[in-house]
C-alpha positions as CSV (number, residue, x, y, z in Angstrom):
1,M,95.5,150.5,11.2
2,K,95.2,154.7,11.7
3,R,96.0,157.4,9.3
4,L,97.6,160.3,10.0
5,T,97.0,163.7,8.7
6,T,99.1,166.8,9.2
7,I,98.7,170.6,9.0
8,V,102.4,171.8,8.2
9,F,103.8,175.3,8.2
10,P,107.0,176.1,6.5
11,P,110.0,176.9,8.8
12,N,111.7,180.0,8.4
13,G,114.7,181.1,6.9
14,R,116.5,179.7,3.3
15,F,115.9,175.7,4.2
16,S,111.9,175.8,3.0
17,S,111.4,173.0,0.8
18,I,110.3,170.5,3.5
19,F,107.5,167.8,3.8
20,L,106.2,165.3,6.1
21,L,104.9,161.7,5.0
22,F,103.2,159.5,7.6
23,R,103.8,155.3,6.7
24,P,102.1,153.2,9.0
25,T,103.4,149.4,8.5
26,K,102.7,146.7,10.8
27,Q,105.1,147.6,13.7
28,C,105.1,151.1,13.9
29,F,104.4,154.7,12.1
30,N,107.2,155.9,10.4
31,L,107.3,159.9,10.0
32,Y,109.8,160.8,7.4
33,V,111.0,164.4,6.9
34,Y,112.3,164.7,3.9
35,S,114.9,167.5,3.3
36,W,114.6,168.5,-0.5
37,S,117.4,170.8,-0.2
38,R,120.1,168.0,-0.6
39,N,123.0,169.9,1.2
40,A,121.2,170.0,5.0
41,N,121.2,167.4,7.7
42,C,118.4,167.7,10.1
43,I,117.3,166.7,13.4
44,L,113.9,165.9,14.7
45,D,112.4,165.7,18.0
46,A,108.7,165.8,19.3
47,E,106.8,166.0,22.3
48,F,103.0,164.2,22.2
49,F,100.2,165.6,24.0
50,R,96.5,164.1,24.1
51,T,93.5,166.7,23.4
52,S,90.0,166.4,23.1
53,R,89.3,169.4,20.7
54,C,89.4,169.5,16.7
55,T,90.7,173.1,16.2
56,Q,94.1,174.9,15.0
57,H,94.0,176.9,18.0
58,I,94.8,174.3,21.3
59,Q,95.6,175.9,24.2
60,P,97.9,174.7,26.5
61,S,95.3,173.8,28.9
62,D,93.4,171.8,26.4
63,R,96.0,169.4,26.4
64,S,97.8,166.8,28.7
65,K,101.5,165.6,27.5
66,L,101.9,161.8,26.7
67,A,105.0,159.6,27.5
68,I,105.6,158.3,24.4
69,K,109.5,157.3,23.0
70,A,110.2,157.1,19.7
71,S,113.6,156.5,18.1
72,R,115.2,158.7,15.9
73,Q,117.3,158.1,12.7
74,V,118.8,160.3,10.1
75,D,119.7,159.0,6.9
76,E,123.3,159.4,4.7
77,E,121.1,162.1,2.8
78,G,119.9,164.1,5.9
79,N,116.3,162.9,5.7
80,C,114.7,162.4,9.0
81,L,113.0,159.2,10.2
82,L,111.2,159.0,13.8
83,Q,109.3,155.7,14.6
84,L,106.6,155.7,16.8
85,P,105.2,152.6,18.3
86,V,101.9,151.2,17.2
87,E,100.6,150.2,20.5
88,S,101.2,153.9,21.7
89,L,99.1,155.8,18.9
90,E,96.1,153.1,18.8
91,S,94.4,153.9,21.7
92,Y,94.4,158.0,20.9
93,D,91.2,159.7,18.4
94,K,93.5,163.1,18.8
95,L,96.9,163.7,19.1
96,V,98.9,167.0,19.2
97,V,102.5,166.9,18.4
98,D,105.2,169.7,19.2
99,F,108.1,168.8,16.3
100,H,111.2,170.7,17.0
101,F,113.2,170.6,13.9
102,E,116.7,172.1,13.3
103,A,118.6,172.2,10.0
104,Q,122.3,172.1,9.7
105,L,123.6,173.2,6.0
106,R,126.7,170.8,5.0
107,T,128.7,174.0,4.5
108,K,129.1,174.4,8.3
109,T,126.5,177.3,7.9
110,T,123.6,176.9,10.8
111,L,120.1,177.5,10.2
112,I,118.1,177.0,13.2
113,A,114.6,176.6,12.6
114,M,112.0,175.8,15.5
115,I,108.9,174.5,13.9
116,R,105.7,174.1,16.1
117,F,103.1,171.6,14.1
118,W,99.5,171.8,15.6
119,M,96.9,169.4,14.9
120,V,97.6,165.9,14.3
121,W,94.8,163.9,15.1
122,L,94.4,159.9,14.1
123,M,91.5,158.7,12.5
124,A,90.4,155.4,12.0
125,V,90.7,154.6,8.4
126,K,93.2,152.5,6.5
127,T,94.1,154.3,3.6
128,T,97.3,155.0,1.6
129,P,100.0,157.0,2.7
130,V,99.0,161.0,3.3
131,V,101.8,163.6,2.5
132,S,101.4,167.3,3.4
133,S,101.1,170.4,1.0
134,T,103.9,172.5,2.0
135,F,106.0,172.0,-0.9
136,R,105.2,174.6,-3.2
137,E,107.6,174.3,-5.9
138,K,106.0,174.0,-9.6
139,N,108.9,171.5,-11.0
140,V,110.8,169.7,-8.6
141,G,112.0,166.7,-10.7
142,L,110.2,164.2,-8.6
143,M,109.3,161.5,-11.2
144,N,112.1,162.5,-13.7
145,R,110.2,162.9,-16.9
146,V,108.4,159.2,-16.6
147,H,106.0,158.4,-18.9
148,L,102.3,157.3,-17.8
149,K,99.5,156.1,-19.9
150,F,96.4,157.1,-18.8
151,A,92.7,156.3,-19.7
152,V,90.1,158.5,-20.8
153,S,86.2,157.7,-21.2
154,H,83.3,160.2,-22.6
155,L,82.4,161.8,-18.9
156,P,81.1,165.6,-19.4
157,P,82.3,167.9,-18.9
158,F,85.6,166.3,-17.5
159,D,86.3,164.4,-20.7
160,V,84.4,165.2,-23.8
161,L,85.3,163.2,-26.7
162,T,85.0,163.8,-30.5
163,L,85.7,161.7,-33.1
164,G,87.2,163.3,-36.1
165,K,87.4,162.2,-39.6
166,D,90.7,160.7,-39.3
167,G,89.4,158.4,-36.9
168,N,90.8,160.0,-33.6
169,Y,89.6,161.1,-30.4
170,T,89.8,164.6,-29.2
171,N,88.9,165.8,-26.0
172,H,88.1,169.3,-25.1
173,G,87.1,168.5,-21.3
174,I,88.4,169.5,-18.0
175,S,90.8,166.5,-17.7
176,P,93.1,167.6,-20.0
177,I,93.5,171.3,-18.2
178,L,93.8,168.9,-14.8
179,C,96.6,166.2,-16.5
180,K,98.7,169.4,-17.9
181,W,98.6,171.0,-14.3
182,L,100.1,167.7,-12.5
183,T,102.5,167.0,-15.6
184,D,104.3,170.6,-14.9
185,K,103.8,170.0,-11.0
186,L,105.5,166.3,-11.0
187,N,107.5,166.3,-14.2
188,F,106.1,163.4,-15.9
189,T,104.7,163.1,-19.9
190,I,101.3,161.7,-20.2
191,S,99.6,159.6,-23.2
192,Y,95.9,158.9,-23.5
193,Y,94.2,155.5,-24.0
194,Y,90.6,156.0,-25.4
195,I,87.8,153.4,-24.1
196,P,86.0,151.7,-25.3
197,N,87.7,150.6,-28.5
198,K,87.8,147.5,-30.3
199,Y,90.7,145.8,-28.5
200,T,88.7,146.5,-25.0
201,N,85.4,145.0,-26.6
202,A,87.0,142.1,-28.2
203,K,88.8,141.3,-24.8
204,Y,86.5,142.4,-21.9
205,G,83.2,142.0,-23.9
206,A,80.0,144.7,-23.3
207,V,81.2,145.7,-19.8
208,S,81.0,149.6,-18.4
209,D,83.8,151.6,-18.7
210,A,84.3,151.5,-15.0
211,A,84.8,147.8,-15.5
212,V,87.2,148.6,-18.4
213,I,89.3,150.5,-16.3
214,L,89.9,147.8,-13.6
215,N,90.8,145.2,-16.0
216,L,93.3,147.8,-17.9
217,F,94.8,148.0,-14.5
218,A,95.0,144.1,-13.8
219,D,96.3,143.5,-17.1
220,K,98.6,146.5,-16.5
221,E,98.0,148.1,-20.0
222,I,97.7,151.7,-18.3
223,D,99.0,153.6,-15.4
224,G,96.5,156.1,-14.5
225,S,92.9,157.1,-15.5
226,T,91.4,160.7,-16.1
227,M,87.9,159.6,-14.9
228,G,87.9,159.2,-10.9
229,L,86.6,156.5,-9.1
230,I,84.8,156.2,-5.8
231,A,86.3,154.2,-3.4
232,T,84.7,150.6,-2.1
233,P,86.5,147.9,-0.3
234,E,86.4,146.1,-3.4
235,R,88.1,148.7,-5.7
236,K,91.1,149.3,-2.7
237,K,92.4,145.5,-3.3
238,M,92.7,146.2,-6.7
239,I,94.1,149.4,-7.2
240,D,95.5,152.4,-5.3
241,L,92.9,155.5,-4.8
242,A,94.9,158.9,-4.7
243,Y,93.6,162.4,-3.1
244,F,90.1,163.3,-4.9
245,M,89.8,164.8,-7.9
246,W,86.4,166.2,-7.4
247,T,83.9,165.5,-5.0
248,E,79.8,167.1,-4.7
249,P,76.8,165.7,-4.0
250,F,74.5,163.3,-6.4
251,N,71.3,165.0,-8.3
252,M,69.1,163.2,-10.6
253,I,68.2,164.2,-14.2
254,V,64.4,164.7,-15.0
255,P,62.2,165.4,-17.8
256,K,60.6,168.7,-17.2
257,P,57.2,168.3,-16.4
258,G,54.8,169.3,-19.3
259,E,51.3,170.6,-19.8
260,E,48.1,168.1,-19.0
261,P,46.6,167.4,-22.0
262,R,42.9,169.4,-22.5
263,L,41.0,167.1,-24.6
264,F,39.0,166.2,-21.8
265,A,39.6,169.2,-19.8
266,F,35.8,169.8,-19.2
267,I,35.5,166.8,-16.8
268,K,38.6,167.6,-14.9
269,P,36.5,169.8,-12.2
270,F,35.1,166.7,-10.8
271,Q,36.8,163.8,-9.9
272,S,36.2,160.4,-11.5
273,W,33.7,159.0,-8.6
274,V,31.9,162.0,-8.5
275,W,30.9,161.9,-11.8
276,L,29.8,157.9,-11.1
277,L,27.5,159.2,-8.5
278,I,26.1,162.0,-10.3
279,F,25.5,159.5,-12.9
280,I,23.8,157.1,-10.6
281,T,22.0,160.0,-8.8
282,M,20.6,160.7,-12.3
283,L,19.3,157.3,-13.2
284,A,17.6,156.5,-10.0
285,V,15.5,159.9,-10.4
286,V,14.8,158.7,-13.8
287,V,13.7,155.4,-12.4
288,F,11.7,156.9,-9.4
289,M,9.9,159.2,-11.1
290,S,9.0,156.7,-14.0
291,L,7.9,154.5,-11.4
292,F,5.7,157.0,-9.8
293,S,4.1,157.8,-13.1
294,K,3.4,154.4,-13.8
295,L,1.8,154.0,-10.5
296,H,-0.3,156.9,-10.9
297,L,-1.6,156.1,-14.4
298,Q,-2.8,152.8,-13.0
299,F,-4.6,154.4,-10.3
300,Y,-6.4,156.7,-12.9
301,S,-6.9,153.6,-15.4
302,N,-9.7,153.0,-13.0
303,G,-11.6,155.9,-13.3
304,S,-12.7,158.0,-16.3
305,R,-9.6,158.3,-18.8
306,H,-11.3,162.4,-18.7
307,N,-9.9,162.6,-15.4
308,S,-6.4,161.6,-15.8
309,P,-3.6,164.1,-14.8
310,V,-1.5,162.8,-17.5
311,S,-3.1,162.6,-21.0
312,S,-0.1,162.2,-23.7
313,Q,-0.1,158.7,-25.0
314,E,3.8,158.6,-24.8
315,M,3.5,158.1,-21.1
316,M,1.4,155.1,-21.8
317,T,4.7,152.7,-22.2
318,I,7.7,152.5,-20.2
319,F,10.3,153.8,-22.8
320,G,8.4,156.6,-23.6
321,R,8.1,157.5,-19.8
322,I,12.0,157.2,-19.3
323,S,12.6,158.7,-22.6
324,V,10.8,161.9,-21.3
325,Y,12.1,161.9,-17.5
326,S,15.8,161.7,-18.8
327,M,15.3,164.6,-21.2
328,Y,14.0,166.3,-18.3
329,I,17.0,165.7,-16.3
330,V,19.4,166.6,-18.6
331,N,17.8,169.4,-19.4
332,T,18.2,170.7,-15.8
333,M,21.6,169.8,-15.4
334,T,22.7,171.9,-18.6
335,N,20.6,174.8,-17.4
336,Q,18.4,174.7,-20.0
337,G,15.0,173.9,-17.9
338,N,11.6,172.3,-19.6
339,S,8.4,171.1,-18.4
340,V,7.8,167.2,-16.7
341,P,4.5,165.5,-17.4
342,G,3.1,163.9,-14.3
343,A,4.4,167.0,-11.7
344,R,1.0,167.6,-10.7
345,F,1.1,165.0,-8.1
346,F,2.5,166.1,-4.9
347,S,5.1,163.4,-4.6
348,S,6.3,164.0,-7.7
349,Q,6.7,167.6,-6.8
350,M,8.7,166.5,-3.6
351,L,11.3,164.1,-5.7
352,I,11.7,166.7,-8.8
353,G,12.3,169.5,-6.1
354,M,15.0,167.9,-4.3
355,W,16.6,167.2,-7.5
356,L,16.5,170.4,-8.4
357,L,18.3,171.6,-5.4
358,I,21.1,168.8,-6.1
359,A,21.3,170.2,-9.8
360,T,21.6,173.8,-8.7
361,V,24.5,172.9,-6.6
362,L,26.1,171.0,-9.0
363,V,25.8,172.9,-12.2
364,N,27.3,176.4,-10.1
365,S,30.1,174.4,-8.9
366,Y,30.6,173.3,-12.2
367,S,30.3,176.3,-14.2
368,G,32.7,178.3,-11.3
369,T,35.5,175.8,-12.1
370,I,35.7,175.2,-15.7
371,I,36.4,178.6,-16.7
372,S,39.7,177.6,-14.5
373,Y,40.4,174.3,-16.0
374,L,40.1,176.0,-19.3
375,T,42.2,179.0,-19.2
376,V,45.1,178.0,-16.6
377,P,47.3,175.8,-17.6
378,R,47.8,172.6,-15.6
379,M,51.0,171.1,-15.3
380,K,51.7,167.3,-14.5
381,P,53.4,166.8,-11.1
382,P,57.3,167.5,-11.3
383,I,59.6,164.7,-9.8
384,N,62.0,166.2,-7.3
385,T,62.4,162.6,-5.0
386,F,62.7,159.0,-5.8
387,E,59.1,158.9,-4.6
388,D,57.7,160.9,-7.1
389,L,59.5,158.6,-9.8
390,A,58.2,155.6,-8.2
391,A,54.7,157.5,-8.6
392,S,54.9,158.3,-12.1
393,Q,53.6,156.4,-15.0
394,D,55.5,158.4,-17.4
395,V,59.1,158.0,-16.4
396,S,61.5,155.4,-15.4
397,L,64.5,155.1,-13.8
398,V,67.9,154.4,-15.8
399,L,71.1,153.7,-14.1
400,L,74.7,153.3,-15.1
401,A,76.3,150.1,-14.8
402,D,79.4,149.5,-12.0
403,N,78.1,152.3,-10.0
404,V,78.2,153.4,-6.3
405,I,74.7,155.0,-6.4
406,G,73.3,152.8,-8.9
407,Q,74.4,149.6,-6.6
408,H,73.3,151.3,-3.8
409,I,69.5,151.6,-5.2
410,L,69.9,147.4,-6.7
411,D,70.9,146.5,-3.3
412,A,67.9,148.3,-1.3
413,K,66.1,146.0,1.0
414,S,63.4,148.4,2.2
415,G,61.5,151.5,1.0
416,V,61.1,153.5,-2.3
417,L,64.7,152.0,-3.6
418,K,63.2,148.6,-3.3
419,I,60.7,149.7,-5.4
420,L,62.7,151.4,-7.9
421,S,65.2,148.1,-7.3
422,G,62.5,145.6,-8.8
423,H,61.5,148.0,-11.7
424,I,65.2,147.7,-12.6
425,Q,65.0,143.7,-12.0
426,N,62.3,143.6,-14.4
427,N,64.2,145.5,-17.3
428,R,67.7,144.9,-17.4
429,G,67.9,147.0,-20.3
430,Q,67.6,150.0,-18.2
431,V,71.3,149.4,-16.6
432,L,73.4,150.9,-19.3
433,R,77.5,150.5,-19.6
434,N,78.6,154.0,-20.7
435,I,77.6,157.7,-20.1
436,Q,77.2,157.8,-24.3
437,T,74.1,154.9,-24.0
438,I,72.7,157.3,-21.1
439,S,72.7,160.4,-22.9
440,E,71.0,158.7,-25.6
441,T,68.4,157.5,-23.5
442,L,67.5,160.5,-21.4
443,E,67.3,162.4,-24.8
444,T,63.7,160.5,-25.1
445,G,62.5,162.3,-22.4
446,N,61.4,159.3,-20.9
447,Y,63.6,158.4,-18.4
448,A,65.7,160.0,-14.7
449,F,69.3,159.3,-14.3
450,P,70.9,159.9,-10.6
451,F,74.7,161.2,-11.0
452,L,77.0,163.8,-9.8
453,K,75.6,167.5,-10.0
454,T,78.0,168.9,-12.5
455,F,77.0,166.0,-15.3
456,C,73.7,166.8,-14.6
457,L,74.1,170.6,-14.7
458,N,76.2,169.8,-18.2
459,F,73.3,167.9,-19.7
460,I,70.6,170.3,-18.9
461,A,72.8,172.9,-20.5
462,S,73.8,171.2,-23.4
463,Q,70.5,170.3,-24.6
464,F,69.3,173.6,-24.3
465,K,72.0,174.6,-26.6
466,K,71.1,171.7,-29.0
467,E,67.0,172.2,-29.3
468,G,67.0,175.7,-27.9
469,K,64.2,174.9,-25.2
470,C,64.3,173.6,-21.5
471,R,63.4,170.2,-22.1
472,F,65.2,168.7,-18.9
473,Q,65.8,170.1,-15.1
474,D,67.8,168.5,-11.8
475,T,66.3,167.7,-8.6
476,D,67.4,168.6,-5.3
477,P,70.2,166.3,-3.7
478,L,69.8,163.2,-3.1
479,P,69.8,161.4,0.1
480,F,73.3,160.2,-0.1
481,Q,76.6,161.1,1.0
482,P,78.5,163.2,-1.2
483,G,80.8,161.6,-3.8
484,F,84.8,161.8,-3.5
485,W,86.0,160.6,-7.0
486,S,89.5,159.7,-6.5
487,L,92.8,159.5,-8.9
488,P,93.3,155.8,-9.7
489,L,96.7,154.2,-9.7
490,P,97.8,150.7,-10.0
491,K,98.4,149.0,-7.2
492,N,101.1,149.7,-4.6
493,S,102.1,152.2,-7.3
494,R,105.7,154.4,-6.1
495,Y,103.9,157.5,-7.4
496,T,100.6,157.3,-5.1
497,P,102.2,159.6,-2.4
498,M,103.3,162.1,-5.4
499,F,100.1,162.3,-7.2
500,H,98.1,162.6,-3.5
501,Y,100.6,165.6,-2.4
502,A,99.7,167.2,-5.8
503,L,96.2,166.8,-5.7
504,V,95.7,167.9,-2.2
505,E,97.7,171.0,-3.2
506,L,95.5,171.5,-6.6
507,W,92.4,171.0,-4.5
508,E,93.7,173.5,-1.9
509,T,94.2,176.4,-4.9
510,G,90.4,176.2,-6.1
511,L,91.5,175.5,-9.6
512,P,89.0,172.6,-10.2
513,Q,85.8,174.1,-9.2
514,Y,87.4,177.3,-11.4
515,W,87.9,175.6,-14.6
516,V,84.3,173.4,-13.9
517,K,82.7,176.6,-13.8
518,N,84.4,177.6,-16.6
519,A,83.4,174.5,-18.9
520,L,79.8,174.4,-17.9
521,P,77.6,175.6,-20.8
522,R,75.5,178.8,-20.1
523,A,71.6,178.2,-20.0
524,P,70.4,180.3,-17.0
525,K,66.5,180.1,-18.6
526,C,66.7,176.4,-17.6
527,F,68.1,177.0,-14.1
528,A,66.0,180.3,-13.0
529,K,63.7,179.9,-10.3
530,I,59.8,179.9,-11.5
531,K,58.6,183.6,-10.2
532,F,54.4,183.7,-9.9
533,K,53.2,186.3,-11.9
534,Q,51.0,188.4,-10.0
535,N,48.7,188.6,-13.0
536,S,48.3,184.7,-12.9
537,A,44.4,184.5,-12.0
538,R,43.4,186.9,-14.8
539,Q,41.2,185.7,-16.9
540,V,42.3,185.3,-20.6
541,P,40.1,184.5,-23.4
542,I,39.2,180.7,-24.0
543,Q,41.0,179.2,-27.1
544,L,39.8,176.8,-29.7
545,N,42.4,174.4,-27.9
546,D,40.9,174.9,-24.4
547,L,37.5,173.5,-25.9
548,T,38.5,170.5,-28.3
549,G,37.0,168.1,-26.0
550,A,33.5,169.5,-26.2
551,F,33.7,169.9,-29.9
552,L,35.3,166.1,-30.5
553,I,31.9,165.0,-27.7
554,L,29.8,167.4,-30.3
555,G,31.5,165.5,-33.2
556,I,30.7,161.9,-31.4
557,G,27.2,163.0,-30.7
558,V,26.3,164.0,-34.6
559,G,28.3,160.6,-35.6
560,L,25.9,158.6,-33.6
561,A,22.9,160.3,-34.6
562,T,23.0,160.1,-38.3
563,F,24.1,156.3,-37.5
564,T,21.0,155.7,-35.6
565,F,19.2,157.6,-38.2
566,L,20.4,155.2,-41.0
567,V,19.6,152.3,-38.6
568,E,15.8,153.5,-38.2
569,K,15.2,154.0,-41.9
570,M,16.8,150.9,-42.8
571,Y,14.8,149.1,-40.1
572,H,11.7,150.9,-41.4
573,F,12.7,149.8,-45.5
574,I,12.7,146.3,-43.9
575,C,9.5,146.0,-42.0
576,R,7.8,147.8,-45.3
577,G,9.5,145.0,-47.6
578,N,7.7,142.6,-45.3
579,S,4.4,144.0,-45.1
580,T,4.0,143.8,-49.2
581,T,1.0,142.3,-50.1
582,V,1.7,139.7,-53.5
583,R,-1.1,139.8,-56.3
584,Y,-1.2,137.2,-58.4
585,F,-3.2,137.8,-62.0
């Protein structure tokens, strides 16, 4: 079945209270023209044209007339009914209708109004009846002061529930303002049913707020909900969804990236595998120098000992050679320098020369980079996409149960969403049932949450107002279609067309955007774009915090040296005790 939508312009003259309603049935499309001024009779006729353009200004050359016959009826109250056969309309995607309307007052005062309505096209969507937005009066007695009960759940800034000392909730969000506008518009009264509560917890268990609302609709406990729901095939079978109350893209709340720890900042100039290669190189040089020294000592030991260029007694042992050459390598790496025994041999000089060349490059590269690593703060990589979140080791994803975007992530079969879905499946505790627990989890700073943009901005600003610093930030819009949160009503409710029409008019006024803008807390510091300072490259004094790692290494070295000294002394006393001669008298 297809839907007819209209753009309607009221006729001139006194007879100005008209709106149109397209209601599809199995056999035909019924076009009703209701004359709210109950003192008038009307006659409706129409001509149908096919067009290929989607614009409000369609020229006669852009359309061709169609031979569609429609039956006309006028009820006893003067309302016009035009019935259009379904088979005549299903084959057209765009249809222009010229309505010729004539209204006659029952007081025999004739008022003729010729209305030409442009831009009526068929959309291939099954939906609830669409009501045009021509009626502009504030209170028309449509619903005759009927009383409706609406469910309310905590969802800032739309519904901000606060539990008072008397045990009752107060709501100071945007929804009360919207409901006040609707009650004045449609002339009904309203009361609120706050969820979750002891009754819903006992009857439905620990389920999400959205599931509670759907269960309340099924049990006929409520007549509506201030929390909008996104239309899905499953939900359409259970409830009616009128026009949307709010629409916007999805963003994600993420912790603001902090500064990387500086404890080991002195090793940052080189990557881990570079440090490993340097260590292997140093070990190889020590081994080759010790090997050359041993071979030279063996060669000269066959001759005169006085002609040996190596006279140090330490060089006669393997441990002595390794110790001396290791100290020399360390000295050259730290720009200290030292003499090396056995350097009179040409082979040793070549090896030492190559090492000094490599050491010069390494030392100067390190010295030229270490200052920037110690003085310029390095921030952790920011999270702006699902790919960044999947690569993060510190931040995990948290989802809201029975939420469209959360279900989309859990049902992913490929790509990064499948990776995130796997993490969630292994940690089912990260799927939470209401916004209150979501907010408490986010405050720990270890989780990210994808949801509508307004909620993200409100949470960030609220945390800034609470703690005085910006701990969170929002990402760019996520790669999903914008969400449309529609007003949920009981299935086949007779009030659905009225709420639909009223919300269309409300959205056209722009009031929802105005209400949301005024309701958001102010936190310009958290949403300001970062501007790089021109003097960011200027060197600043190195602070103690920058050299914590270096002093830590020094402390560890002193501790190891002290421990080694004590072990040596203990070993010395043990050896002296074993070598003591016992005399008997």
